C-alpha positions in Angstrom: -7.2 10.3 -7.0 -7.0 10.6 -10.8 -9.6 12.7 -12.6 -12.1 10.5 -14.3 -15.8 10.3 -15.1 -18.1 10.1 -12.1 -21.5 8.4 -11.5 -24.0 9.2 -8.9 -24.9 6.3 -6.6 -27.3 5.8 -3.7 -25.8 4.4 -0.5 -27.5 3.1 2.6 -25.5 3.9 5.7 -26.1 3.2 9.4 -27.6 6.4 11.0 -24.7 6.6 13.6 -22.2 6.6 10.8 -24.1 9.3 8.9 -24.2 11.4 12.0 -20.4 11.1 12.4 -19.9 11.9 8.7 -22.2 15.0 8.9 -20.3 16.2 12.0 -16.9 15.7 10.5 -17.1 16.4 6.7 -18.7 19.5 5.2 -21.6 18.7 2.8 -19.7 19.8 -0.4 -16.8 17.5 0.4 -18.6 14.3 1.3 -18.4 12.6 -2.1 -14.7 13.1 -2.3 -14.2 12.0 1.3 -16.2 8.8 0.7 -14.4 8.1 -2.6 -11.0 8.5 -0.8 -12.1 6.2 2.0 -13.3 3.5 -0.5 -9.9 3.9 -2.4 -8.0 3.3 0.8 -10.1 0.2 1.8 -9.8 -1.2 -1.7 -6.0 -0.8 -1.7 -5.9 -2.7 1.5 -8.2 -5.5 0.2 -6.1 -5.8 -3.0 -2.9 -6.0 -1.0 -4.3 -8.7 1.3 -5.5 -10.6 -1.8 -2.0 -10.4 -3.3 -0.5 -11.7 0.0 -3.0 -14.6 0.1 -2.3 -15.4 -3.6 1.5 -15.5 -3.1 1.5 -17.2 0.3 3.9 -20.0 0.3 5.9 -18.7 -2.6 8.9 -18.3 -0.3 10.4 -21.3 1.5 13.5 -21.4 3.7 14.5 -24.7 2.0 14.8 -22.9 -1.4 16.7 -20.0 0.1 19.2 -21.4 2.7 21.4 -18.4 2.2 18.7 -16.1 3.7 17.9 -17.9 7.0 19.1 -15.2 9.4 18.7 -11.5 9.7 22.5 -11.2 9.2 22.2 -13.1 5.9 19.4 -10.8 4.7 21.4 -7.7 5.7 24.4 -9.0 3.8 22.2 -9.7 0.7 20.6 -6.2 0.9 24.1 -4.5 1.3 25.3 -6.4 -1.8 22.2 -5.5 -3.8 22.3 -1.8 -2.9 26.1 -1.7 -3.7 25.2 -2.8 -7.2 22.9 0.2 -7.6 25.6 2.8 -6.9 27.1 4.6 -9.9 30.9 4.1 -10.0 32.6 7.3 -8.7 29.3 8.6 -7.2 30.9 8.8 -3.8 33.8 11.0 -4.9 33.8 14.6 -3.9 34.6 17.1 -6.7 
């Protein structure tokens, strides 16, 4: 997590969750633990939102050359071959 300004906030948590937190995370490390947990959940939420936003962007009709796994493998092989530097496979 990047170093940045922090703000103190008040949270209300279910007692059972707080008991588990107390038993698992030392007191001086709780803020960081909670911040990291929020970061992880936000990343998931943002990924899901991006997936929903782009749903339907791909259609088999627009990409008939990619209908099978073999077609996709062939496309990936071709793409990756273009990334190689000429002569990179030679042994000196």
